[in-house]
Phi, psi and omega in degrees: 000134179282124179249124183285160178290151179303143177260146178262132180251140174282174181290342180082006181276136176276145178301135179254181182281341180253125181286135179254150178291331185211131175296327178295319177296322178295320178298317178298320180297318181294322178294320178300327179277000182065026173250067184292134175244115181286154179291152177297144004266024187261010190296338180256009183274157170246150184230125174244111178252172178173157179289164177302138179082007184274352180089019184291331181296309180295318178296320179301320179296316179298316179297316182299322179298319181285332181273353190055049184245164168247152186260135170250120182292136178245044185232119186292335181269339177291350178295333194267130174290144177083353177250080190254309186291311184290339180263356180051048178296160171301139181277179185299322180293319178295321178289333175290320181290320183220126176298137178244140180243154181061038170239132180059050181248354180229154170280153184297346179267358180269160179243157180219129177270167175298322179298317178298313181299318183296322177294317178297322178297318178299319178296320178297318180299313181297321178295314182296313182291334178293340179260014175077017180256159174272166181243129175235116174275135180224127177165186184223014178281110187302319181294327176294316179299315182295322178294324179297319186269342183233357186083193187272152169282113187270063171272179179294152178290169181290147175241099186304319182294318180294318179297320179297319179295316180295322178296320178297325180293333177294335179288332181262320183266338186080164180297328180296322179296316178293323179297318180295324176297316179297320180299330179285322185264337182211075183302325182296316179293318181299324181295336182267352185248151173278143180302340179265002180277074189299318184301313182285328176297316179297318179298318181295318178292325177300313179299318180298314183290327182282327188242341186077005179241142179291148180296332179297328178288320176299317184291335179301327180288346184253010181279197187300152182302155180305134177086357181267137173262142177299126186287153169272223179284113182278150175291148178296142176294128183232157183298138174071010183258167179288354180273001177302139185211150173286352180242110178239146174229141185286123180252092182267133177308137188306312180300319179295317181297315181294322177295320177297318180297312181301317180292322182293322178297318177298319179296320179298316180295318179293334182276355175107030181301319182297317179294323178300319182285328172301319179295323178296325179292340181269002179293158183293342180228151180290157179297147174294163179303318181297314182293319182292336180266000182300143180301130183095315180287317178301316183291319179292323176299322176296321178295315182293337177276357177089009184278330180222156180283167178295321179298316178294326177300313181298316180298317181295318180296318178298314181297313182289331175292318177295320178296320177299314180301319179297317179293319179299316180298323177298316177302309185297320182293334182261015176253102186301335183290341184261161176231137176288151179208164171251163185307311185291333180277339181299315180300312183292325181298329178256022174057046175242168177244149182296331184274352182082000000 
């Protein structure tokens, strides 16, 4: 698959009557005032994020109908054809009610970078707006959300030969060996990664070998805007308040969220998740690394290989889904551009009514 080079986005700020010392400083000031301006071409878009199992897909459809909007998926696994049950994609009825973009656009053996997704998202936005519709992003992939509001992390591009060598080293040294190497050259990055997170460990070592600089230093430039303090517990976005924002994320009480996740995993299994993955195994090419590591798919593949029982598979998917939701919520809470909301407040925050 041809992957385009990363695009650079400006801050999206229009020149004002008062000259600012720094466009970055002006962006931080606007975010503090809760008047977030997204980078072009996303400046007129709305974003609904949320952890897995929070009900954002169904809510997004309701919001889009009231907004006369079309939805752009912000989910890295919804890109793949044939991966329907485990990714909880919008169903046929939801897609009939509201057009969805960036769903079922790749084969399961293809890979997609954040830069590729961001470019495709920009093309979708221009297409939707050319037809007089609004754009609503819906999903829970944190890196996609962060790229939407801040542009791309401008680290070095991938080096396939170097990655292949590092991947081969995991076969001899194990992930722990590579993790210990990373801890020596970039302790800050290692502290944030699990020793078994091979993909991110390899990326961090790749950046170090290509640039001589730790990835944590590169990422520092992509963190929160200048002058912003990492927020604590933010107040819920409410109608008519200064906390209104184009970026909202669903804040579901933890017990309710976990119960929803556990029930959804059971529903996925009853709907034929195992058979769906058997069908993927019969494809002419093997799954990409990203697709094979997808939540639910990785565990069922282990079951089909005979390593774990079906009962253990269900428990693992539930546990890892809850862990994913916890990590997603941490991301959202530490993104100053976003505001937490509840389902009923989402409509009011964007000046809509529950009845339409």
